[in-house]
Z-matrix of the N, CA and C atoms (Angstrom, degrees):
N
C 1 1.451
C 2 1.516 1 112.17
N 3 1.234 2 118.85 1 -39.62
C 4 1.502 3 118.91 2 179.36
C 5 1.441 4 113.80 3 -68.47
N 6 1.397 5 117.22 4 -30.37
C 7 1.527 6 121.98 5 175.32
C 8 1.583 7 106.16 6 -63.33
N 9 1.368 8 116.20 7 -50.17
C 10 1.415 9 123.19 8 -179.97
C 11 1.566 10 112.17 9 -56.64
N 12 1.338 11 112.93 10 -43.65
C 13 1.540 12 123.72 11 -179.70
C 14 1.545 13 109.30 12 -60.63
N 15 1.300 14 114.85 13 -34.01
C 16 1.436 15 118.97 14 -169.50
C 17 1.513 16 108.55 15 -90.12
N 18 1.246 17 121.25 16 -3.21
C 19 1.521 18 122.43 17 174.75
C 20 1.535 19 110.53 18 -92.52
N 21 1.346 20 113.93 19 76.31
C 22 1.524 21 120.01 20 -178.20
C 23 1.505 22 106.46 21 -133.80
N 24 1.294 23 107.82 22 168.48
C 25 1.563 24 117.82 23 179.75
C 26 1.528 25 104.88 24 -62.16
N 27 1.386 26 116.38 25 127.25
C 28 1.413 27 123.46 26 179.66
C 29 1.557 28 113.31 27 -142.72
N 30 1.336 29 114.41 28 84.57
C 31 1.489 30 121.56 29 -174.83
C 32 1.619 31 104.97 30 -56.36
N 33 1.291 32 113.58 31 124.27
C 34 1.386 33 118.99 32 175.65
C 35 1.484 34 116.01 33 86.13
N 36 1.209 35 112.96 34 -2.23
C 37 1.599 36 123.69 35 -179.33
C 38 1.442 37 107.22 36 55.15
N 39 1.309 38 123.82 37 49.89
C 40 1.462 39 125.92 38 -171.57
C 41 1.586 40 107.85 39 -89.69
N 42 1.362 41 116.50 40 -18.47
C 43 1.475 42 116.02 41 -177.77
C 44 1.626 43 109.19 42 49.67
N 45 1.485 44 112.91 43 64.36
C 46 1.398 45 117.80 44 -167.22
C 47 1.655 46 107.80 45 -95.87
N 48 1.382 47 107.27 46 45.81
C 49 1.430 48 115.11 47 -179.20
C 50 1.505 49 109.85 48 -148.37
N 51 1.349 50 115.86 49 160.10
C 52 1.563 51 116.60 50 168.70
C 53 1.594 52 103.60 51 -152.73
N 54 1.356 53 116.97 52 168.53
C 55 1.325 54 120.45 53 -175.24
C 56 1.567 55 111.69 54 -119.12
N 57 1.383 56 116.84 55 147.91
C 58 1.377 57 123.51 56 177.50
C 59 1.507 58 111.20 57 -128.00
N 60 1.308 59 120.40 58 112.13
C 61 1.413 60 119.20 59 -174.90
C 62 1.516 61 109.64 60 -92.70
N 63 1.339 62 118.90 61 137.55
C 64 1.505 63 126.04 62 178.83
C 65 1.557 64 103.15 63 -123.70
N 66 1.205 65 122.27 64 117.00
C 67 1.473 66 125.16 65 175.52
C 68 1.553 67 111.67 66 -154.08
N 69 1.286 68 114.11 67 175.64
C 70 1.392 69 117.83 68 177.46
C 71 1.631 70 113.03 69 70.46
N 72 1.413 71 110.86 70 -146.36
C 73 1.401 72 122.06 71 173.06
C 74 1.607 73 114.41 72 -68.58
N 75 1.338 74 112.77 73 -14.78
C 76 1.550 75 116.92 74 174.85
C 77 1.490 76 110.52 75 -68.56
N 78 1.394 77 120.84 76 -22.03
C 79 1.395 78 119.68 77 -176.04
C 80 1.607 79 107.39 78 -73.42
N 81 1.356 80 117.35 79 -42.91
C 82 1.540 81 121.48 80 174.35
C 83 1.410 82 112.11 81 -64.49
N 84 1.265 83 120.41 82 -39.56
C 85 1.460 84 122.93 83 -179.36
C 86 1.463 85 111.62 84 -63.87
N 87 1.316 86 114.09 85 -42.64
C 88 1.442 87 117.66 86 -179.91
C 89 1.581 88 108.53 87 -71.46
N 90 1.323 89 117.45 88 -37.72
C 91 1.484 90 117.87 89 172.26
C 92 1.471 91 117.20 90 -57.44
N 93 1.312 92 119.53 91 -41.01
C 94 1.401 93 125.82 92 177.89
C 95 1.668 94 106.72 93 -61.08
N 96 1.230 95 117.65 94 -48.19
C 97 1.527 96 121.89 95 178.88
C 98 1.493 97 104.78 96 -67.75
N 99 1.203 98 128.21 97 -39.98
C 100 1.479 99 127.04 98 177.04
C 101 1.615 100 109.51 99 -60.79
N 102 1.282 101 111.92 100 -50.49
C 103 1.547 102 114.73 101 173.71
C 104 1.433 103 116.50 102 -57.23
N 105 1.253 104 121.34 103 -35.82
C 106 1.461 105 124.49 104 176.35
C 107 1.594 106 108.85 105 -72.25
N 108 1.158 107 118.84 106 -36.07
C 109 1.452 108 123.05 107 -177.31
C 110 1.587 109 105.03 108 -76.61
N 111 1.324 110 120.31 109 -34.31
C 112 1.388 111 124.82 110 174.87
C 113 1.394 112 111.09 111 -63.30
N 114 1.244 113 120.86 112 -41.22
C 115 1.512 114 127.90 113 179.92
C 116 1.506 115 107.69 114 -69.53
N 117 1.292 116 117.84 115 -36.38
C 118 1.515 117 119.97 116 -179.14
C 119 1.409 118 111.61 117 -73.26
N 120 1.407 119 119.88 118 -26.99
C 121 1.466 120 123.46 119 -178.17
C 122 1.478 121 105.70 120 -82.26
N 123 1.324 122 119.80 121 -35.87
C 124 1.440 123 119.95 122 177.57
C 125 1.576 124 110.88 123 -138.12
N 126 1.285 125 113.29 124 96.23
C 127 1.468 126 114.64 125 -178.10
C 128 1.646 127 118.60 126 -64.28
N 129 1.362 128 105.70 127 -10.63
C 130 1.477 129 111.97 128 -175.25
C 131 1.630 130 109.02 129 -104.04
N 132 1.295 131 115.56 130 5.76
C 133 1.380 132 120.05 131 179.27
C 134 1.559 133 109.85 132 -62.48
N 135 1.351 134 116.51 133 143.92
C 136 1.386 135 125.49 134 -174.22
C 137 1.672 136 104.51 135 -73.59
N 138 1.449 137 110.22 136 158.53
C 139 1.439 138 110.99 137 -176.17
C 140 1.501 139 108.53 138 -75.70
N 141 1.283 140 121.92 139 -11.15
C 142 1.505 141 123.52 140 172.23
C 143 1.466 142 110.05 141 -71.45
N 144 1.473 143 113.26 142 -44.45
C 145 1.589 144 117.25 143 174.88
C 146 1.456 145 111.22 144 -57.31
N 147 1.245 146 115.65 145 -46.41
C 148 1.569 147 121.74 146 -177.09
C 149 1.543 148 108.37 147 -64.59
N 150 1.258 149 119.80 148 -42.89
C 151 1.551 150 125.65 149 -176.40
C 152 1.632 151 102.60 150 -66.06
N 153 1.349 152 117.80 151 -45.51
C 154 1.447 153 121.28 152 -179.16
C 155 1.435 154 109.42 153 -55.80
N 156 1.359 155 122.21 154 -45.74
C 157 1.452 156 126.05 155 179.41
C 158 1.626 157 108.21 156 -68.30
N 159 1.290 158 118.04 157 -37.60
C 160 1.413 159 120.63 158 -177.28
C 161 1.579 160 109.79 159 -63.63
N 162 1.380 161 114.32 160 -36.14
C 163 1.519 162 118.78 161 -178.28
C 164 1.458 163 111.36 162 -95.62
N 165 1.236 164 121.19 163 3.01
C 166 1.490 165 124.87 164 -176.23
C 167 1.578 166 117.59 165 -47.40
N 168 1.355 167 114.30 166 -31.66
C 169 1.418 168 116.96 167 -179.92
C 170 1.567 169 113.67 168 -110.52
N 171 1.183 170 112.96 169 15.20
C 172 1.531 171 118.99 170 -177.07
C 173 1.464 172 115.16 171 -96.30
N 174 1.337 173 123.41 172 -0.18
C 175 1.443 174 123.18 173 -179.85
C 176 1.329 175 117.51 174 -87.50
N 177 1.269 176 124.53 175 -16.32
C 178 1.458 177 133.45 176 172.93
C 179 1.555 178 111.24 177 -122.21
N 180 1.300 179 111.99 178 145.98
C 181 1.510 180 109.98 179 177.10
C 182 1.393 181 117.30 180 -76.92
N 183 1.352 182 117.72 181 -13.18
C 184 1.495 183 121.32 182 -177.50
C 185 1.581 184 107.65 183 -134.77
N 186 1.197 185 120.37 184 127.94
C 187 1.381 186 122.56 185 163.13
C 188 1.483 187 117.41 186 -114.96
N 189 1.204 188 122.16 187 122.89
C 190 1.595 189 125.81 188 178.17
C 191 1.567 190 104.96 189 -97.33
N 192 1.263 191 116.60 190 117.05
C 193 1.480 192 121.05 191 171.95
C 194 1.540 193 107.71 192 -89.02
N 195 1.391 194 113.06 193 122.87
C 196 1.482 195 111.84 194 -179.11
C 197 1.576 196 102.03 195 -107.24
N 198 1.405 197 109.42 196 123.20
C 199 1.503 198 117.05 197 -168.67
C 200 1.611 199 103.67 198 -116.77
N 201 1.345 200 111.01 199 124.87
C 202 1.496 201 117.68 200 171.90
C 203 1.503 202 109.65 201 -81.22
N 204 1.415 203 110.29 202 132.45
C 205 1.464 204 119.24 203 173.25
C 206 1.484 205 108.67 204 -100.44
N 207 1.269 206 111.15 205 112.94
C 208 1.599 207 116.01 206 -171.26
C 209 1.491 208 113.72 207 -116.88
N 210 1.325 209 121.45 208 23.73
C 211 1.357 210 119.64 209 -177.88
C 212 1.667 211 112.98 210 -59.52
N 213 1.339 212 115.38 211 178.41
C 214 1.359 213 119.16 212 -179.55
C 215 1.629 214 113.00 213 -59.21
N 216 1.396 215 105.75 214 133.88
C 217 1.545 216 118.38 215 178.57
C 218 1.497 217 105.07 216 -143.85
N 219 1.317 218 114.95 217 120.06
C 220 1.511 219 118.76 218 -177.96
C 221 1.529 220 111.66 219 -75.59
N 222 1.218 221 121.95 220 -16.97
C 223 1.464 222 124.27 221 -167.74
C 224 1.643 223 108.27 222 -116.05
N 225 1.237 224 122.66 223 -34.51
C 226 1.437 225 124.66 224 -174.04
C 227 1.430 226 110.75 225 -110.92
N 228 1.376 227 119.87 226 114.54
C 229 1.507 228 120.96 227 -176.26
C 230 1.567 229 109.57 228 -66.10
N 231 1.350 230 111.60 229 144.38
C 232 1.493 231 117.31 230 178.94
C 233 1.409 232 112.22 231 -46.78
N 234 1.272 233 122.05 232 -41.42
C 235 1.461 234 127.76 233 -172.07
C 236 1.587 235 108.34 234 -58.31
N 237 1.353 236 116.43 235 -41.12
C 238 1.414 237 122.66 236 -177.35
C 239 1.546 238 108.66 237 -68.56
N 240 1.378 239 120.15 238 -34.82
C 241 1.426 240 127.37 239 -177.15
C 242 1.528 241 104.74 240 -75.09
N 243 1.428 242 116.65 241 -37.08
C 244 1.420 243 111.16 242 179.59
C 245 1.522 244 112.94 243 -76.37
N 246 1.265 245 119.28 244 -29.30
C 247 1.496 246 123.47 245 172.15
C 248 1.486 247 109.08 246 -56.43
N 249 1.400 248 114.02 247 -49.99
C 250 1.424 249 114.96 248 -178.59
C 251 1.595 250 113.06 249 -54.57
N 252 1.338 251 114.44 250 -42.58
C 253 1.469 252 121.45 251 179.94
C 254 1.567 253 107.48 252 -65.42
N 255 1.298 254 121.40 253 -38.54
C 256 1.396 255 119.89 254 173.03
C 257 1.578 256 113.90 255 -60.29
N 258 1.263 257 112.30 256 -35.96
C 259 1.535 258 121.19 257 -178.38
C 260 1.538 259 100.19 258 -68.61
N 261 1.237 260 127.68 259 -42.78
C 262 1.368 261 129.98 260 -178.73
C 263 1.568 262 110.20 261 -57.42
N 264 1.324 263 115.14 262 -45.01
C 265 1.539 264 122.83 263 -178.80
C 266 1.524 265 102.29 264 -59.24
N 267 1.295 266 115.54 265 -58.35
C 268 1.560 267 117.97 266 -174.66
C 269 1.457 268 111.80 267 -62.52
N 270 1.292 269 118.76 268 -37.40
C 271 1.586 270 117.23 269 172.52
C 272 1.485 271 115.86 270 -59.58
N 273 1.360 272 114.74 271 -42.58
C 274 1.489 273 122.65 272 -173.77
C 275 1.632 274 100.57 273 -68.02
N 276 1.291 275 116.46 274 -51.01
C 277 1.451 276 121.15 275 178.93
C 278 1.509 277 110.72 276 -49.17
N 279 1.300 278 121.01 277 -54.01
C 280 1.488 279 124.39 278 178.10
C 281 1.510 280 111.15 279 -67.28
N 282 1.286 281 125.61 280 -33.72
C 283 1.390 282 125.82 281 -175.65
C 284 1.626 283 106.17 282 -71.47
N 285 1.307 284 118.61 283 -41.61
C 286 1.502 285 124.41 284 172.43
C 287 1.498 286 109.36 285 -55.33
N 288 1.262 287 118.10 286 -53.73
C 289 1.433 288 128.85 287 -171.51
C 290 1.525 289 108.57 288 -68.80
N 291 1.301 290 121.85 289 -31.98
C 292 1.469 291 127.27 290 175.82
C 293 1.455 292 111.52 291 -71.91
N 294 1.353 293 116.83 292 -30.70
C 295 1.497 294 123.10 293 173.46
C 296 1.431 295 112.74 294 -79.50
N 297 1.221 296 122.13 295 -8.62
C 298 1.543 297 125.63 296 173.55
C 299 1.598 298 113.05 297 105.69
N 300 1.338 299 109.97 298 4.14
C 301 1.499 300 112.81 299 -179.12
C 302 1.535 301 107.65 300 -83.59
N 303 1.296 302 115.78 301 157.27
C 304 1.393 303 123.69 302 162.24
C 305 1.619 304 108.87 303 -82.55
N 306 1.315 305 109.22 304 137.73
C 307 1.578 306 116.41 305 -177.81
C 308 1.388 307 116.67 306 -148.03
N 309 1.250 308 119.68 307 136.08
C 310 1.457 309 121.30 308 179.52
C 311 1.505 310 107.40 309 -140.14
N 312 1.392 311 110.37 310 141.65
C 313 1.562 312 119.11 311 -179.02
C 314 1.561 313 102.60 312 -105.15
N 315 1.356 314 109.17 313 119.89
C 316 1.486 315 117.62 314 174.87
C 317 1.532 316 110.84 315 -134.28
N 318 1.413 317 112.67 316 159.58
C 319 1.405 318 120.23 317 171.98
C 320 1.461 319 108.19 318 -121.18
N 321 1.296 320 117.93 319 -95.30
C 322 1.451 321 123.24 320 177.78
C 323 1.577 322 108.60 321 97.07
N 324 1.254 323 116.63 322 177.84
C 325 1.595 324 120.33 323 -171.55
C 326 1.498 325 102.10 324 -64.70
N 327 1.319 326 128.74 325 -33.28
C 328 1.453 327 128.34 326 -174.72
C 329 1.518 328 111.82 327 -57.62
N 330 1.399 329 122.87 328 -26.07
C 331 1.281 330 131.45 329 -174.44
C 332 1.636 331 106.25 330 -71.35
N 333 1.278 332 115.95 331 -31.93
C 334 1.372 333 128.11 332 -171.22
C 335 1.510 334 117.63 333 -102.75
N 336 1.193 335 119.88 334 -23.42
C 337 1.457 336 127.11 335 -177.06
C 338 1.502 337 110.42 336 -66.08
N 339 1.351 338 117.78 337 128.53
C 340 1.502 339 122.70 338 -179.86
C 341 1.475 340 113.89 339 -58.40
N 342 1.375 341 118.04 340 -40.05
C 343 1.468 342 124.25 341 -172.73
C 344 1.510 343 109.00 342 -73.86
N 345 1.337 344 118.50 343 -47.39
C 346 1.465 345 124.69 344 171.19
C 347 1.568 346 108.46 345 -60.00
N 348 1.196 347 122.19 346 -43.27
C 349 1.415 348 114.86 347 -176.75
C 350 1.551 349 111.75 348 -70.21
N 351 1.317 350 120.44 349 -37.40
C 352 1.538 351 121.05 350 166.16
C 353 1.461 352 108.73 351 -55.71
N 354 1.262 353 123.86 352 -48.97
C 355 1.492 354 125.26 353 -175.18
C 356 1.617 355 106.18 354 -55.68
N 357 1.300 356 116.57 355 -40.73
C 358 1.436 357 118.45 356 -179.60
C 359 1.449 358 117.94 357 -84.92
N 360 1.321 359 116.83 358 6.68
C 361 1.420 360 122.18 359 -175.69
C 362 1.471 361 121.01 360 68.44
N 363 1.352 362 114.49 361 26.35
C 364 1.524 363 120.88 362 -179.92
C 365 1.454 364 108.13 363 -78.00
N 366 1.260 365 118.73 364 124.26
C 367 1.451 366 126.23 365 -174.98
C 368 1.633 367 109.94 366 -75.02
N 369 1.305 368 113.33 367 165.84
C 370 1.580 369 116.09 368 179.78
C 371 1.482 370 111.79 369 -72.78
N 372 1.442 371 121.01 370 -8.90
C 373 1.371 372 121.35 371 176.70
C 374 1.540 373 108.23 372 -111.86
N 375 1.373 374 119.19 373 23.70
C 376 1.360 375 124.24 374 -179.87
C 377 1.537 376 114.22 375 -124.43
N 378 1.282 377 118.69 376 162.71
C 379 1.423 378 124.21 377 171.46
C 380 1.479 379 111.08 378 -148.88
N 381 1.396 380 112.37 379 151.53
C 382 1.450 381 115.51 380 -177.07
C 383 1.550 382 104.47 381 -89.79
N 384 1.406 383 113.00 382 121.29
C 385 1.422 384 118.38 383 -178.44
C 386 1.488 385 112.21 384 -82.34
N 387 1.403 386 109.87 385 -25.31
C 388 1.535 387 115.40 386 -176.73
C 389 1.391 388 114.27 387 175.81
N 390 1.387 389 123.09 388 144.79
C 391 1.471 390 125.45 389 167.36
C 392 1.520 391 105.75 390 -99.88
N 393 1.433 392 118.70 391 113.09
C 394 1.350 393 127.03 392 178.27
C 395 1.464 394 108.81 393 -87.95
N 396 1.324 395 116.73 394 104.76
C 397 1.487 396 123.30 395 -178.64
C 398 1.621 397 106.64 396 -86.45
N 399 1.307 398 114.76 397 125.09
C 400 1.400 399 123.15 398 -171.54
C 401 1.486 400 115.39 399 -124.65
N 402 1.338 401 124.55 400 121.13
C 403 1.425 402 124.04 401 178.18
C 404 1.401 403 112.27 402 -172.72
N 405 1.373 404 124.98 403 -148.54
C 406 1.392 405 130.52 404 176.83
C 407 1.419 406 112.76 405 -89.29
N 408 1.291 407 123.45 406 124.71
C 409 1.476 408 125.73 407 176.98
C 410 1.527 409 106.28 408 -59.71
N 411 1.293 410 116.56 409 132.83
C 412 1.490 411 121.44 410 170.72
C 413 1.530 412 113.29 411 -89.09
N 414 1.347 413 117.85 412 -19.90
C 415 1.429 414 118.78 413 -178.47
C 416 1.578 415 103.41 414 -159.16
N 417 1.353 416 117.15 415 167.35
C 418 1.289 417 130.04 416 171.87
C 419 1.596 418 108.26 417 -63.81
N 420 1.336 419 119.20 418 127.02
C 421 1.480 420 118.63 419 177.82
C 422 1.522 421 109.93 420 -72.54
N 423 1.388 422 114.59 421 121.24
C 424 1.485 423 117.99 422 -179.86
C 425 1.612 424 110.32 423 -54.88
N 426 1.168 425 114.06 424 143.90
C 427 1.472 426 118.87 425 178.16
C 428 1.721 427 102.89 426 -83.71
N 429 1.172 428 116.68 427 148.34
C 430 1.432 429 120.02 428 178.48
C 431 1.576 430 108.25 429 -123.02
N 432 1.330 431 116.12 430 160.20
C 433 1.433 432 121.65 431 178.30
C 434 1.589 433 108.50 432 -60.85
N 435 1.285 434 117.72 433 134.44
C 436 1.525 435 124.68 434 176.52
C 437 1.460 436 108.64 435 -113.43
N 438 1.251 437 116.01 436 156.25
C 439 1.408 438 117.21 437 175.90
C 440 1.420 439 115.69 438 -73.32
N 441 1.327 440 121.99 439 157.73
C 442 1.401 441 128.72 440 -177.58
C 443 1.619 442 102.53 441 -81.37
N 444 1.328 443 113.59 442 110.72
C 445 1.504 444 117.14 443 179.13
C 446 1.505 445 110.90 444 -62.91
N 447 1.209 446 125.21 445 -32.85
C 448 1.385 447 125.94 446 178.31
C 449 1.686 448 113.84 447 -57.80
N 450 1.360 449 105.10 448 -38.74
C 451 1.485 450 114.00 449 179.14
C 452 1.528 451 112.88 450 -71.25
N 453 1.360 452 115.50 451 -20.85
C 454 1.469 453 122.31 452 177.07
C 455 1.498 454 114.94 453 -83.75
N 456 1.346 455 114.35 454 -13.40
C 457 1.520 456 119.06 455 -170.99
C 458 1.397 457 110.24 456 -91.76
N 459 1.418 458 120.78 457 130.76
C 460 1.442 459 125.12 458 166.22
C 461 1.466 460 105.44 459 -126.22
N 462 1.425 461 110.73 460 159.01
C 463 1.567 462 114.46 461 177.02
C 464 1.480 463 106.09 462 -109.93
N 465 1.343 464 112.64 463 135.21
C 466 1.468 465 119.29 464 167.02
C 467 1.597 466 112.33 465 -77.71
N 468 1.258 467 109.02 466 132.39
C 469 1.589 468 107.77 467 176.50
C 470 1.500 469 103.03 468 -128.84
N 471 1.227 470 115.82 469 149.89
C 472 1.552 471 118.81 470 172.20
C 473 1.523 472 112.78 471 -74.93
N 474 1.204 473 112.73 472 147.57
C 475 1.552 474 119.64 473 -177.01
C 476 1.483 475 107.82 474 -78.71
């Protein structure tokens, strides 16, 4: 799956991404720390909110964190490197699903919180592009309404 996820457009061959796997007992340990951080962020949060945060990484046996590496680069704009990393997330999601796994791409506040980022070893020049939760699907994912692509299309014409 990681090999498939790594076969994405990458202007300049920078490999502006890396992976961080979270599985096994590490998921609950991380959940405990997230719950503590959630309580510190909002002392008035309900017990159900804190419990949701504690269990955030417990619904799939493996979570692959996709991290964009966005340090200085004189040739390749940051946006292009971030887009590459987004492609990695999507390719990993599709690879997992193609192999018969259930998979979901999530972020949430934990992807952006400075203390959680430090806990996960996310550098100052890095961002979490997504947590890809991979496991056994418990049900068929419901289809949702999608935009009409024809309504989104315009044609450029020279003046």
